[in-house]
C-alpha positions as CSV (number, residue, x, y, z in Angstrom):
1,M,-18.3,-43.5,10.0
2,T,-19.2,-39.9,10.8
3,H,-17.1,-36.9,11.3
4,K,-18.1,-33.8,13.3
5,L,-17.4,-30.3,12.1
6,R,-16.6,-27.5,14.4
7,D,-20.2,-26.3,14.4
8,G,-21.4,-29.7,15.6
9,I,-22.7,-31.0,12.3
10,E,-21.9,-34.6,11.7
11,L,-21.0,-35.7,8.2
12,S,-21.0,-39.2,6.7
13,E,-18.0,-40.4,4.8
14,E,-20.0,-39.8,1.5
15,Q,-20.7,-36.2,2.5
16,R,-17.1,-35.6,3.3
17,E,-16.1,-37.0,-0.1
18,F,-18.4,-34.6,-1.9
19,V,-17.1,-31.7,0.1
20,A,-13.5,-32.8,-0.6
21,L,-14.2,-33.2,-4.3
22,A,-15.6,-29.6,-4.4
23,R,-12.6,-28.2,-2.5
24,D,-10.2,-29.9,-4.9
25,F,-12.1,-28.7,-8.0
26,A,-12.3,-25.2,-6.6
27,L,-8.5,-24.9,-6.0
28,N,-7.3,-26.7,-9.0
29,E,-9.8,-25.9,-11.7
30,I,-11.9,-22.8,-10.7
31,R,-9.4,-20.5,-8.9
32,P,-6.8,-20.5,-11.7
33,R,-9.5,-19.4,-14.2
34,A,-11.1,-16.7,-12.0
35,R,-9.2,-13.7,-13.5
36,E,-9.5,-14.9,-17.1
37,V,-13.3,-15.4,-16.8
38,D,-13.7,-12.0,-15.2
39,E,-11.7,-10.3,-18.0
40,A,-13.9,-12.2,-20.7
41,D,-16.8,-10.2,-19.2
42,V,-19.8,-11.9,-20.9
43,E,-18.6,-15.5,-21.4
44,S,-19.4,-18.4,-19.0
45,P,-16.6,-21.1,-18.7
46,L,-18.5,-23.8,-20.6
47,D,-15.4,-26.1,-20.4
48,L,-15.5,-26.0,-16.6
49,W,-19.2,-26.8,-16.8
50,Q,-18.3,-29.9,-18.8
51,K,-15.6,-30.9,-16.4
52,A,-17.9,-30.4,-13.4
53,A,-20.6,-32.5,-15.1
54,E,-18.2,-35.3,-15.8
55,I,-17.3,-35.7,-12.1
56,G,-20.9,-35.2,-10.9
57,L,-20.5,-31.7,-9.4
58,A,-23.1,-30.2,-11.7
59,S,-25.8,-32.7,-10.6
60,Y,-24.7,-34.1,-7.2
61,M,-27.7,-32.3,-5.7
62,L,-30.3,-33.8,-8.0
63,P,-32.4,-36.9,-6.9
64,A,-30.8,-40.3,-7.4
65,E,-33.9,-41.7,-9.1
66,Y,-33.2,-39.4,-12.0
67,G,-29.5,-40.1,-12.2
68,G,-28.3,-37.4,-9.9
69,G,-25.9,-37.7,-7.0
70,G,-28.8,-37.9,-4.5
71,V,-27.3,-35.3,-2.2
72,T,-30.7,-33.6,-1.7
73,D,-30.1,-32.3,1.8
74,I,-29.3,-28.5,2.0
75,V,-26.7,-28.9,4.7
76,T,-24.4,-30.9,2.3
77,Q,-25.2,-28.6,-0.6
78,C,-24.2,-25.6,1.5
79,L,-20.9,-27.1,2.4
80,V,-20.2,-28.0,-1.3
81,Q,-21.4,-24.5,-2.4
82,E,-19.1,-22.8,0.1
83,E,-16.1,-24.7,-1.3
84,L,-16.9,-24.0,-4.9
85,C,-17.5,-20.3,-4.2
86,Y,-14.2,-20.2,-2.3
87,G,-12.7,-20.9,-5.7
88,D,-14.8,-18.2,-7.4
89,V,-18.3,-17.2,-6.5
90,G,-19.6,-16.5,-10.0
91,I,-18.2,-19.7,-11.4
92,G,-19.4,-21.6,-8.4
93,N,-22.9,-20.3,-8.9
94,F,-22.8,-21.2,-12.6
95,L,-21.7,-24.8,-12.0
96,T,-24.5,-25.5,-9.6
97,S,-27.2,-23.6,-11.5
98,S,-29.1,-26.8,-12.4
99,A,-30.4,-26.9,-8.8
100,F,-32.1,-23.5,-9.3
101,F,-33.9,-24.7,-12.4
102,A,-34.7,-28.1,-10.8
103,G,-36.3,-26.5,-7.7
104,P,-39.8,-25.8,-9.2
105,L,-39.8,-29.1,-11.0
106,E,-39.1,-31.0,-7.8
107,A,-41.7,-29.0,-5.9
108,M,-44.5,-29.0,-8.4
109,G,-43.7,-31.2,-11.4
110,T,-45.3,-34.5,-12.3
111,E,-43.3,-37.7,-12.3
112,E,-43.3,-37.6,-16.1
113,Q,-42.0,-34.1,-16.1
114,K,-39.3,-34.9,-13.7
115,K,-38.1,-37.8,-15.7
116,R,-38.2,-35.8,-18.9
117,W,-36.4,-32.7,-17.7
118,L,-34.3,-33.7,-14.7
119,T,-32.7,-36.8,-16.1
120,P,-30.8,-35.0,-18.9
121,L,-29.3,-32.7,-16.3
122,T,-27.5,-35.7,-14.7
123,T,-25.6,-36.8,-17.8
124,A,-21.9,-36.1,-18.6
125,N,-23.1,-33.4,-21.1
126,P,-26.1,-31.7,-19.5
127,P,-28.0,-28.8,-21.1
128,V,-27.6,-25.4,-19.5
129,T,-30.9,-24.2,-18.0
130,A,-32.4,-21.0,-16.6
131,L,-35.2,-19.7,-14.4
132,A,-37.0,-16.6,-15.5
133,V,-38.8,-14.5,-12.9
134,T,-37.5,-10.9,-13.0
135,E,-39.1,-8.4,-15.4
136,P,-38.1,-4.8,-16.4
137,G,-40.7,-3.5,-14.0
138,V,-40.9,-6.4,-11.5
139,G,-38.0,-7.3,-9.3
140,S,-38.6,-8.1,-5.6
141,D,-42.4,-8.1,-6.0
142,S,-42.7,-11.4,-7.7
143,A,-46.5,-11.4,-7.4
144,A,-46.8,-8.5,-9.8
145,L,-45.6,-10.3,-12.9
146,Q,-46.8,-8.9,-16.2
147,T,-45.8,-11.7,-18.5
148,R,-49.1,-13.2,-19.6
149,A,-50.1,-16.8,-20.1
150,T,-53.3,-17.2,-22.0
151,R,-55.0,-20.6,-22.4
152,D,-55.8,-21.5,-26.0
153,G,-57.0,-25.1,-26.4
154,D,-54.3,-27.5,-25.4
155,D,-51.7,-24.7,-25.3
156,Y,-50.8,-21.6,-23.5
157,V,-49.7,-18.5,-25.3
158,L,-46.9,-16.5,-23.5
159,N,-46.2,-12.9,-24.1
160,G,-43.8,-10.7,-22.1
161,Q,-40.2,-9.8,-21.3
162,K,-37.8,-11.1,-18.7
163,T,-34.6,-9.5,-17.6
164,W,-31.4,-10.4,-15.7
165,I,-31.9,-14.0,-16.5
166,S,-28.9,-16.0,-15.5
167,N,-27.6,-18.5,-18.1
168,A,-30.1,-17.1,-20.7
169,P,-27.5,-16.9,-23.5
170,Y,-26.8,-20.7,-23.2
171,A,-30.0,-22.1,-21.8
172,Q,-31.8,-24.8,-23.8
173,W,-34.7,-24.9,-21.3
174,I,-36.1,-22.0,-19.3
175,I,-38.7,-22.2,-16.6
176,V,-40.8,-19.0,-17.1
177,F,-43.0,-17.7,-14.4
178,A,-46.0,-15.9,-15.9
179,T,-49.5,-14.9,-14.8
180,V,-52.8,-16.1,-16.1
181,D,-54.4,-12.9,-14.6
182,P,-52.4,-10.0,-13.2
183,S,-55.3,-8.9,-11.0
184,L,-54.9,-12.2,-9.0
185,R,-51.3,-11.3,-8.1
186,A,-49.7,-14.3,-6.4
187,K,-52.8,-16.5,-7.1
188,G,-52.3,-16.0,-10.9
189,V,-48.6,-16.9,-11.0
190,T,-48.0,-20.1,-13.0
191,A,-44.8,-21.8,-14.2
192,F,-44.0,-23.1,-17.7
193,L,-41.1,-24.9,-19.2
194,V,-40.1,-23.0,-22.4
195,E,-37.7,-24.5,-24.9
196,R,-35.2,-22.1,-26.5
197,D,-36.1,-23.1,-30.0
198,M,-39.9,-22.5,-29.6
199,P,-41.1,-19.9,-32.2
200,G,-41.3,-16.5,-30.6
201,V,-38.5,-16.9,-28.1
202,T,-35.7,-14.4,-28.4
203,I,-32.6,-14.1,-26.2
204,G,-31.1,-10.6,-25.9
205,Q,-27.4,-9.7,-25.8
206,P,-25.4,-10.7,-22.8
207,M,-25.5,-7.9,-20.1
208,P,-22.1,-6.5,-19.0
209,K,-21.9,-6.6,-15.2
210,M,-19.9,-5.2,-12.3
211,G,-18.9,-8.7,-11.0
212,Q,-19.7,-12.4,-11.0
213,R,-19.2,-12.4,-14.7
214,G,-18.8,-16.2,-14.8
215,I,-22.6,-16.5,-14.8
216,V,-23.9,-14.5,-17.8
217,N,-27.3,-12.7,-17.8
218,A,-29.5,-11.6,-20.6
219,E,-33.1,-10.6,-21.4
220,V,-35.7,-13.1,-22.7
221,F,-38.4,-12.0,-25.0
222,L,-41.6,-14.0,-25.4
223,D,-43.8,-13.1,-28.5
224,N,-46.8,-15.3,-28.8
225,V,-44.9,-18.3,-27.7
226,R,-47.1,-21.3,-27.9
227,V,-46.4,-23.7,-25.0
228,P,-48.2,-27.1,-24.7
229,A,-50.2,-27.5,-21.5
230,S,-48.0,-30.5,-20.7
231,H,-45.2,-28.0,-20.2
232,R,-47.1,-26.2,-17.3
233,I,-45.3,-27.0,-14.1
234,G,-47.9,-27.4,-11.3
235,G,-51.4,-26.1,-11.5
236,E,-52.6,-22.7,-12.6
237,G,-51.9,-20.2,-9.9
238,K,-49.6,-22.6,-8.0
239,G,-46.3,-21.1,-9.3
240,F,-45.9,-18.6,-6.5
241,Y,-45.8,-21.4,-3.9
242,G,-43.1,-23.3,-5.9
243,L,-41.1,-20.1,-6.4
244,M,-41.1,-19.2,-2.7
245,R,-40.0,-22.7,-1.7
246,T,-37.3,-22.5,-4.3
247,F,-36.2,-19.1,-2.9
248,D,-36.1,-20.5,0.7
249,A,-33.5,-23.0,-0.4
250,S,-31.6,-20.8,-2.8
251,R,-31.3,-18.0,-0.3
252,I,-29.7,-20.4,2.1
253,L,-27.3,-21.5,-0.7
254,I,-26.5,-17.8,-1.4
255,G,-25.5,-17.5,2.2
256,A,-23.2,-20.5,1.7
257,G,-21.7,-19.0,-1.5
258,A,-21.2,-15.6,0.2
259,T,-19.5,-17.4,3.1
260,G,-17.1,-19.1,0.7
261,L,-16.2,-15.7,-0.8
262,S,-15.6,-14.3,2.7
263,R,-13.3,-17.3,3.5
264,A,-11.3,-16.6,0.3
265,A,-10.9,-12.9,1.2
266,L,-9.9,-13.8,4.8
267,D,-7.3,-16.4,3.8
268,A,-5.8,-14.1,1.2
269,T,-5.6,-11.3,3.7
270,V,-3.9,-13.4,6.4
271,K,-1.3,-14.6,3.9
272,Y,-0.6,-11.1,2.6
273,A,-0.4,-9.6,6.1
274,Q,2.1,-12.3,7.1
275,E,4.3,-11.5,4.1
276,R,4.0,-7.7,3.8
277,T,6.4,-5.8,5.9
278,Q,6.0,-2.2,7.1
279,F,7.8,-0.3,9.8
280,G,10.1,-3.3,10.4
281,K,7.6,-6.1,10.9
282,P,4.8,-8.0,9.1
283,I,1.7,-5.9,9.0
284,I,-0.3,-8.6,10.7
285,E,1.6,-7.6,13.9
286,H,0.2,-4.1,13.7
287,Q,-2.9,-3.9,15.8
288,A,-5.0,-2.0,13.2
289,V,-4.5,-4.8,10.7
290,A,-4.8,-7.6,13.2
291,F,-8.0,-6.3,14.6
292,R,-9.5,-5.9,11.1
293,I,-8.6,-9.5,10.4
294,A,-10.2,-10.6,13.7
295,D,-13.4,-8.9,12.6
296,M,-13.2,-10.5,9.2
297,A,-12.9,-13.9,10.8
298,A,-15.8,-13.3,13.2
299,R,-18.1,-12.1,10.4
300,T,-17.1,-15.1,8.2
301,D,-17.8,-17.5,11.1
302,V,-21.2,-15.9,11.8
303,S,-22.2,-16.2,8.2
304,H,-21.4,-19.9,8.2
305,L,-23.3,-20.5,11.4
306,V,-26.5,-18.8,10.5
307,T,-26.5,-20.4,7.1
308,M,-26.0,-23.9,8.5
309,R,-28.8,-23.3,11.0
310,A,-31.2,-22.4,8.2
311,A,-30.0,-25.5,6.2
312,R,-30.6,-27.8,9.2
313,L,-34.1,-26.5,9.7
314,F,-34.9,-26.7,6.0
315,D,-33.8,-30.3,6.0
316,Q,-36.1,-31.0,9.0
317,G,-39.1,-29.8,7.0
318,E,-39.5,-26.6,9.0
319,F,-40.9,-23.4,7.5
320,V,-37.7,-21.3,7.2
321,A,-38.6,-18.0,5.4
322,Q,-37.2,-16.1,8.4
323,E,-34.1,-18.2,8.8
324,S,-33.3,-18.3,5.1
325,A,-33.7,-14.5,4.9
326,I,-31.4,-14.1,7.9
327,A,-28.8,-16.3,6.3
328,K,-28.9,-14.4,3.1
329,L,-28.9,-11.0,4.7
330,V,-26.1,-11.7,7.2
331,A,-23.8,-13.6,4.9
332,S,-24.3,-11.2,1.9
333,E,-23.7,-8.0,3.9
334,N,-20.8,-9.6,5.8
335,T,-19.1,-10.6,2.6
336,T,-19.4,-7.0,1.3
337,W,-17.7,-5.9,4.5
338,V,-15.1,-8.7,4.5
339,T,-14.0,-8.2,0.9
340,N,-13.7,-4.4,1.5
341,A,-11.7,-5.1,4.6
342,A,-9.5,-7.4,2.5
343,L,-8.9,-4.6,-0.1
344,Q,-8.1,-2.1,2.7
345,S,-5.6,-4.5,4.2
346,H,-3.9,-5.0,0.9
347,G,-3.6,-1.2,0.5
348,G,-2.8,0.0,-3.0
349,W,-2.1,-3.6,-4.2
350,G,-5.7,-4.4,-3.3
351,Y,-6.9,-1.8,-5.7
352,S,-4.8,-3.2,-8.5
353,R,-5.8,-6.0,-10.8
354,E,-2.7,-8.0,-10.0
355,F,-4.6,-9.4,-7.0
356,L,-8.1,-10.9,-7.0
357,V,-9.2,-8.7,-4.1
358,E,-10.7,-5.9,-6.2
359,K,-12.6,-8.6,-8.2
360,W,-14.0,-10.1,-4.9
361,V,-15.2,-6.6,-3.9
362,R,-17.2,-6.4,-7.1
363,D,-18.4,-10.0,-6.9
364,A,-19.6,-9.5,-3.3
365,K,-22.1,-6.8,-4.0
366,L,-24.4,-9.0,-6.1
367,E,-25.0,-11.2,-3.1
368,E,-26.9,-8.3,-1.5
369,L,-29.1,-7.8,-4.6
370,E,-30.0,-11.2,-6.2
371,E,-33.1,-13.2,-5.2
372,G,-34.4,-10.4,-3.0
373,T,-32.4,-7.4,-1.9
374,S,-31.3,-6.8,1.6
375,D,-34.3,-4.5,2.0
376,I,-36.6,-7.4,1.1
377,Q,-34.8,-9.8,3.5
378,R,-35.4,-7.3,6.3
379,L,-39.0,-7.0,5.3
380,I,-39.4,-10.8,5.5
381,I,-37.6,-11.0,8.8
382,S,-39.6,-8.1,10.4
383,R,-42.9,-9.6,9.3
384,S,-41.9,-13.0,10.7
385,V,-40.7,-11.6,14.0
386,G,-43.9,-9.6,14.3
387,A,-46.1,-12.6,13.6
388,S,-44.3,-14.6,16.2
389,R,-44.9,-12.1,19.0
């Protein structure tokens, strides 16, 4: 039996069950913890990670042959991500972070590597993992990596520094992108699986952040880290391809997470505007507020639609660099606008910490920065548009 959503997407009963599971978990487990996690500042909710793993929400997106839920289509993943991030965008991103780590393995890994490192992610007590690309001097230009990987017999020796690495304080395994030759730029980028306890690996202190504190970041230092060649993911110089394919998917999922945050802000604003009275009537009956809410609803809907378009095309095997960039750009900038509109609609109470609105404003900004800033998304889109003319 299938069910059709308002945007025309048909869902099987199994897909609907995953989305319903995520919605229930978001409302009953994630949302009640949102403020506490934000106040903790640099502590991820590992107990929620455990609970999500036990019911399959931390691995539902991993292939069934390695023990995962087998929901490998991006459409369903987006719908689940939207629900989790409706509960809290930072916590939602943390709970599904195994997908980000698994992306390069699925794209470039051998069968032996997939069995070795994907299967443990599907257990009831999975390791926390990380993906390390960004460096102190390298952000959006991923081809300019300076972390070096030098071949030495059956090993590679890694030296360098990574920064803003999500989950680094907890990660047992980290996929590190390094270069075998900086002069080759993209053609030198190579991926390696680094284990936390390898000699020479040091994790820095958690980095205090403006928002999305549920997913903790830190620096990773690599000092003559000897990594077996069997830990290389894909061939030498093939890492950039795997990274870009991972970004195509993850940017779409960022669009979904941003949409979930927008929905949360919209729903809270409607509820508040129906209850808050000024000048003798609920403020939702004042045109200024009503029109702002209308714009919030329109932007949230657009975010969902462009994200789902990109997801459908990705699942069809299309090249979606442009569409994924549009999804991330539109949804991230819309959620910044929507959360600010929510704060404005709440007035002074929106500025207080009694409501989650001020937190959502802080959370939203990261969506415009991570995995390629809005400037980078516009660059990708403009180049794609120019090439198609």
